[in-house]
C-alpha positions in Angstrom: 0.0 0.0 0.0 1.1 3.5 -0.8 -0.1 4.6 2.6 2.5 2.4 4.4 5.3 3.9 2.4 4.0 7.4 3.1 4.0 6.8 6.9 7.4 5.1 6.8 8.9 8.0 4.9 7.6 10.5 7.5 8.5 8.4 10.6 12.0 7.8 9.3 12.5 11.2 7.7 13.4 9.3 4.5 13.4 11.8 1.7 14.3 9.2 -0.9 11.3 7.1 -0.1 9.1 10.2 0.1 10.2 11.3 -3.4 9.8 7.8 -4.8 6.1 7.7 -4.0 5.4 11.1 -5.7 4.7 11.3 -9.5 7.0 13.5 -11.6 4.0 15.7 -12.2 3.2 16.1 -8.5 1.6 19.4 -7.4 0.3 20.6 -4.1 -1.5 23.9 -3.8 -1.4 25.8 -0.6 -4.8 27.4 -0.3 -3.6 30.0 2.3 -1.0 31.5 -0.1 -1.9 30.1 -3.5 1.6 28.8 -3.8 2.0 25.6 -5.8 4.7 23.1 -4.8 6.0 20.7 -7.4 8.1 17.6 -6.9 11.2 19.5 -8.0 10.6 21.9 -5.2 11.0 19.2 -2.6 14.6 19.8 -2.0 16.2 17.2 0.3 17.5 19.5 3.1 14.4 21.7 3.3 12.0 18.7 3.1 13.9 16.8 5.8 13.8 19.8 8.1 10.1 20.2 7.4 9.5 16.5 8.1 11.5 16.6 11.4 9.8 19.9 12.5 6.5 18.0 13.2 5.3 14.8 14.7 2.2 12.7 13.7 -0.1 10.7 15.9 -3.0 8.4 15.3 -2.3 8.3 11.5 -4.8 6.1 9.6 -5.7 5.3 6.1 -9.3 6.1 5.6 -9.4 4.9 2.0 -6.9 3.8 -0.7 -7.4 2.4 -4.1 -5.7 2.8 -7.5 -7.1 6.3 -7.9 -6.8 8.0 -4.5 -5.3 7.8 -1.0 -7.1 9.5 1.9 -5.3 9.9 5.3 -6.3 11.4 8.6 -3.8 12.1 11.4 -3.0 14.6 14.2 0.0 16.7 13.5 2.0 18.6 16.2 4.2 21.4 14.9 7.4 22.8 16.5 5.3 25.6 18.0 3.4 23.0 20.0 0.1 23.6 18.1 -1.7 20.4 17.0 -4.1 20.1 14.1 -6.3 17.3 12.9 -5.3 16.9 9.3 -7.2 15.2 6.4 -5.0 14.7 3.3 -6.4 13.6 0.0 -3.9 12.4 -2.6 -5.2 11.7 -6.1 -2.9 9.1 -7.8 -1.5 8.7 -11.2 0.5 5.7 -12.4 0.4 4.4 -8.8 2.0 7.4 -7.3 0.9 10.5 -5.4 0.0 13.0 -8.2 -1.8 15.8 -6.3 -2.3 16.8 -2.7 -5.2 18.5 -1.0 -5.5 18.9 2.8 -7.6 20.5 5.4 -6.6 21.1 9.0 -8.7 21.8 12.1 -6.8 23.3 15.1 -7.1 21.2 18.2 -7.6 22.7 21.7 -4.4 22.7 23.8 
């Protein structure tokens, strides 16, 4: 399952594994800024620092098939803030092709 590789990549801060599960045409749009991140933008040092700056808890795969992967997890950031995050990853050629997410702040 792609989900297992995704979780392993984050748990082990494995940038090579993370990149290997993303399609060459990968794009994620940040709705707060409108910025679009492509696979080429996922530079090793920056991405590893980003991965290490947060921790995830209670990650679970809500749905996965050949077309889509849907994940829910709690993410705690370096600031100590925690969000419940739903991530939806449309797939292409078996890889993560696009990314959409929504986050709900959790009370501290």
